[in-house]
C-alpha positions in Angstrom: 36.6 -35.9 4.9 36.6 -32.9 2.5 38.2 -29.5 3.2 36.7 -26.9 4.1 37.7 -24.6 1.4 35.8 -27.1 -1.0 32.5 -26.6 0.7 32.7 -22.8 0.0 31.3 -21.3 -2.4 34.0 -20.3 -4.6 34.8 -18.7 -7.9 37.4 -21.4 -9.6 40.3 -19.0 -10.7 42.0 -22.2 -12.5 39.3 -23.5 -14.5 37.3 -20.6 -15.7 36.5 -19.5 -19.0 35.0 -16.2 -18.2 34.7 -15.6 -14.7 34.9 -19.0 -13.0 31.5 -19.0 -12.1 30.3 -22.1 -13.8 33.2 -23.5 -12.6 32.6 -22.8 -9.0 28.9 -23.7 -8.9 30.2 -27.3 -10.6 32.7 -28.1 -8.1 30.3 -26.8 -5.1 27.7 -29.2 -6.2 29.8 -32.2 -7.6 28.9 -31.5 -11.2 30.9 -31.7 -14.3 32.0 -28.6 -15.2 31.6 -28.9 -18.8 28.0 -30.1 -18.4 27.3 -27.3 -16.3 28.4 -24.7 -19.2 26.6 -26.6 -21.5 23.4 -26.6 -19.5 24.0 -22.7 -18.8 24.3 -22.0 -22.7 21.4 -24.1 -23.7 19.4 -22.2 -21.1 20.3 -18.9 -22.8 18.0 -20.0 -25.5 14.9 -20.2 -23.2 13.5 -17.0 -22.0 15.1 -15.5 -18.5 17.1 -13.8 -16.3 20.4 -16.3 -16.5 23.3 -13.1 -18.5 21.9 -10.8 -15.2 22.1 -14.4 -12.3 25.7 -14.9 -14.0 26.8 -11.2 -13.5 25.4 -10.9 -10.3 26.9 -14.1 -8.9 30.3 -13.1 -10.9 30.1 -9.8 -8.5 28.8 -11.8 -5.1 31.0 -15.1 -5.7 34.8 -14.6 -4.4 37.0 -15.7 -6.1 39.4 -18.7 -4.7 42.6 -18.4 -3.2 44.5 -21.3 -5.2 46.3 -20.2 -8.1 
C-alpha cells in the first residue's frame, strides 16, 4: 500500500536539478527521473510550448514537505 504523500503531484525538492518538476512527475508516474529529464531535453528541440509548460508546472505544483 502506498502512502498518500506519494500519490500527490508535488515538486521533488530533494532530487531537483532546476525546480524539481521532472523529478516530481517521474515520482508520481513511477518513471526514472533521469529518463524523464532526458526526454524533456530531447523534446526541447521540437517545436512546442515545453518551456512554458515547465514554468507553469513550476508555479502550479506545490513543493513537497520532505527535506
